[in-house]
Each structure stands twice: as structure tokens, then as C-alpha cells.
C-alpha positions as CSV (number, residue, x, y, z in Angstrom):
1,X,29.8,83.1,-0.5
2,X,32.5,85.7,-0.2
3,X,36.3,85.8,-0.2
4,X,36.5,86.3,3.6
5,X,34.6,83.1,4.3
6,X,37.3,81.1,2.5
7,X,40.4,83.0,3.1
8,X,39.5,84.1,6.7
9,X,40.4,80.6,7.8
10,X,42.1,78.9,4.8
11,X,41.1,75.2,5.0
12,X,43.6,72.4,4.9
13,X,43.0,70.1,1.9
14,X,44.2,66.5,1.7
15,X,45.0,64.2,-1.2
16,X,46.6,60.7,-1.3
17,X,50.1,62.2,-1.3
18,X,49.7,65.8,-0.5
19,X,48.6,68.3,2.2
20,X,47.5,71.7,0.9
21,X,47.9,74.1,3.8
22,X,48.8,77.6,4.9
23,X,52.3,78.8,4.3
24,X,54.4,79.7,7.3
25,X,57.8,81.4,7.9
26,X,59.1,77.9,8.7
27,X,58.8,77.1,5.0
28,X,61.2,79.8,3.9
29,X,64.3,77.6,3.2
30,X,62.4,74.9,1.3
31,X,60.5,77.6,-0.7
32,X,63.8,79.4,-1.5
33,X,65.4,76.1,-2.7
34,X,62.9,76.0,-5.6
35,X,62.1,79.8,-6.0
36,X,65.8,80.5,-6.6
37,X,66.0,77.9,-9.4
38,X,65.9,79.6,-12.7
39,X,64.3,76.5,-14.4
40,X,61.4,76.8,-12.0
41,X,60.9,80.5,-12.4
42,X,61.3,80.4,-16.2
43,X,57.6,80.3,-16.9
44,X,56.1,82.1,-13.9
45,X,55.1,85.7,-13.5
46,X,57.5,86.5,-10.6
47,X,61.2,86.9,-10.7
48,X,63.8,84.3,-9.4
49,X,64.5,84.7,-5.7
50,X,68.1,85.8,-5.4
51,X,68.3,85.8,-1.7
52,X,66.6,84.2,1.3
53,X,65.3,87.7,2.1
54,X,63.4,87.7,-1.2
55,X,61.6,84.5,-0.1
56,X,61.0,85.7,3.4
57,X,59.5,88.9,2.0
58,X,57.1,87.0,-0.2
59,X,56.0,84.8,2.7
60,X,55.3,87.8,4.8
61,X,53.2,89.2,2.0
62,X,51.3,85.9,2.0
63,X,50.8,86.0,5.8
64,X,49.4,89.5,5.5
65,X,46.9,88.2,2.9
66,X,45.8,85.5,5.3
67,X,45.4,88.0,8.1
68,X,43.4,90.4,5.9
69,X,41.2,87.6,4.6
70,X,42.3,88.1,1.0
71,X,43.2,85.7,-1.9
72,X,46.4,83.8,-1.0
73,X,48.1,80.5,-1.9
74,X,48.1,77.1,-0.4
75,X,51.4,75.5,0.3
76,X,52.0,72.0,-1.1
77,X,53.5,69.6,1.4
78,X,54.6,66.1,0.3
79,X,53.3,63.6,2.9
80,X,56.1,61.1,2.3
81,X,58.8,63.3,3.7
82,X,57.0,66.3,5.1
83,X,58.7,68.7,2.7
84,X,57.3,72.0,1.4
85,X,57.5,71.6,-2.4
86,X,55.4,74.3,-4.0
87,X,52.3,76.4,-4.0
88,X,48.9,76.4,-5.7
89,X,46.1,78.9,-5.5
90,X,43.3,80.8,-7.1
91,X,45.2,83.7,-8.4
92,X,42.0,85.6,-9.1
93,X,38.3,85.1,-8.2
94,X,35.4,87.1,-9.6
95,X,32.4,86.7,-7.2
96,X,30.1,88.5,-9.7
97,X,30.9,86.1,-12.6
98,X,31.6,83.0,-10.4
99,X,34.9,82.5,-12.2
100,X,38.4,81.9,-10.8
101,X,41.8,81.2,-12.2
102,X,44.3,78.8,-10.7
103,X,48.1,79.0,-10.7
104,X,50.8,76.7,-9.4
105,X,54.6,76.3,-9.0
106,X,56.5,73.1,-8.0
107,X,60.0,72.3,-7.0
108,X,61.9,70.8,-10.0
109,X,62.9,67.8,-7.9
110,X,59.2,66.7,-8.0
111,X,58.4,67.3,-11.7
112,X,57.0,64.5,-13.7
113,X,55.3,62.7,-10.7
114,X,51.7,64.0,-11.3
115,X,51.9,66.1,-8.2
116,X,50.5,69.3,-9.7
117,X,47.7,67.4,-11.4
118,X,46.8,65.9,-8.0
119,X,46.9,69.2,-6.2
120,X,45.0,71.0,-9.0
121,X,42.2,68.4,-9.1
122,X,41.7,68.9,-5.3
123,X,41.6,72.6,-5.6
124,X,39.2,72.5,-8.5
125,X,36.9,70.2,-6.7
126,X,37.0,72.5,-3.7
127,X,36.3,75.5,-5.9
128,X,33.2,74.0,-7.5
129,X,31.9,72.5,-4.3
130,X,32.6,75.3,-1.8
131,X,33.0,78.6,-3.7
132,X,30.0,78.5,-6.0
133,X,32.2,78.7,-9.1
134,X,30.9,77.8,-12.5
135,X,34.2,78.2,-14.4
136,X,37.8,77.7,-13.4
137,X,40.5,78.7,-15.9
138,X,44.3,78.6,-16.1
139,X,46.9,80.2,-18.4
140,X,50.5,79.4,-19.3
141,X,53.2,80.7,-21.6
142,X,53.0,78.9,-25.0
143,X,56.5,77.4,-24.4
144,X,55.4,75.9,-21.1
145,X,54.5,72.4,-22.4
146,X,54.5,70.8,-19.0
147,X,51.9,73.2,-17.6
148,X,49.7,72.8,-20.6
149,X,49.8,69.0,-20.1
150,X,48.6,69.5,-16.5
151,X,45.7,71.5,-17.7
152,X,44.7,68.9,-20.1
153,X,45.1,66.1,-17.5
154,X,42.7,67.8,-15.1
155,X,40.0,68.0,-17.8
156,X,40.5,71.5,-19.0
157,X,39.8,72.5,-22.6
158,X,42.1,74.7,-24.7
159,X,40.3,77.8,-25.6
160,X,42.9,79.7,-27.6
161,X,46.1,81.7,-27.5
162,X,46.1,85.2,-26.2
163,X,48.7,86.9,-28.4
164,X,51.2,89.1,-26.4
165,X,49.0,88.5,-23.4
166,X,51.7,89.0,-20.8
167,X,54.5,91.5,-20.4
168,X,57.7,90.3,-18.7
169,X,59.9,92.3,-16.5
170,X,62.3,92.5,-19.4
171,X,59.6,94.4,-21.4
172,X,59.1,91.5,-23.8
173,X,55.6,90.3,-24.5
174,X,54.7,86.6,-24.4
175,X,51.8,84.7,-26.0
176,X,49.8,82.7,-23.5
177,X,47.5,79.7,-23.8
178,X,44.1,79.8,-22.1
179,X,42.4,76.7,-20.7
180,X,39.2,76.2,-18.7
181,X,36.8,73.7,-17.2
182,X,33.1,74.2,-16.3
183,X,31.4,72.9,-13.2
184,X,29.2,70.5,-15.3
185,X,32.2,69.2,-17.1
186,X,34.0,68.5,-13.9
187,X,31.0,66.7,-12.4
188,X,30.7,64.6,-15.5
189,X,34.4,63.7,-15.5
190,X,34.3,62.6,-11.9
191,X,31.2,60.6,-12.4
192,X,32.9,58.8,-15.3
193,X,36.0,58.1,-13.1
194,X,33.8,56.7,-10.3
195,X,31.9,54.5,-12.7
196,X,35.2,53.2,-14.2
197,X,36.5,52.5,-10.7
198,X,33.4,50.6,-9.7
199,X,33.4,48.5,-12.9
200,X,37.1,47.7,-12.3
201,X,36.3,46.5,-8.8
202,X,33.4,44.3,-9.8
């Protein structure tokens, strides 16, 4: 397993409500609508997009990552209306240690609907089943309660707070929470859910 084998032809992933797919330049306006929202960019590591050009520049960077078979995000498309509403990705992937980290961002209009949880579950399943990962982790700023809840919902365990673990563009340092899930934990969780579903149907 190597990075090129996954990102050389990024697979489209499907969930009940979502399509996780490659980002294209046609997504620029819908991406800008949330990337320019300061509430959305409040807890992420990138700066608010001030102009459509900022968004286009980011998408062109993503396209170059696809072309060069490097780590790049999936776009989140909402099946009900076909809208592009966010991104999710493995922001880092260590082949040697078989560890990856996920990150995500979602349009404020779709907060509170379990969408990131649904997308993250799919990506984690893909990572353990197709990327030979043994551990998947995620981090969030201490104040980002919503993101921490997502991590808990997808079965991740809180491992601790990394003090002053991230430096903002302003120069201020932020404490960040670290969560993770192991392959065996994910398998056990899904087996429990399957058994529960089967019992419910009987």
C-alpha cells in the first residue's frame, strides 16, 4: 500500500446521504459560501476566504495534489440537493507507522445534522479496510465542542490535551485535544452495531 495507489485515482465513497468525491473547479462558489464564513473558519487551521480568488486558488492546489498523486481532500456532496457542503480528508498519513489523521469542515447551514459523523465513519472504514491503517486520530481546538462531539460519536477516545499545540496566524498558541480510534476498536464497534440491528429486526 502506498499513497499513490489511493490518491492516484481518488475513489468516490457513498453513504446514505452523502457522496464523497473529488473536488472540481465547479465547486468554487459553493465552497466559497462556507469558507468565507468566519463561524466556519473559526476553529480550522486555514484563514477565512476573503474573495472567490482565495477559494479558486485553494481548489487549484487540491487539483495539483490529485494530479501528483499526493494526499488531498474529498469533497462532501449532499445527495438530497446535489450541493457541495464541505470537505473531509486524511490530513496526514504515515506509511511507516500505519497511522493517519482526519480533518473536516462543513457549511454552517448543515451543522447539527450528523453529516460530519456520517462522512467520518465512512472515511475511517475506508482507511482501516483499504489503507492498512492501525490507528486513525483527529485533533481539535479545546473550544471546538462540536468537533470533539463528532470524534466521540465515531468511537474515538480522548487521549489528552496538547498544551499550546498549534500556533495561529495571529501568533497566539492554542491548546488542542487529541482523539483516536484503533482498527480493532472500530471492528468491535461495527460488530456491535450489526448485532444490535439484527436483534432489532428479529
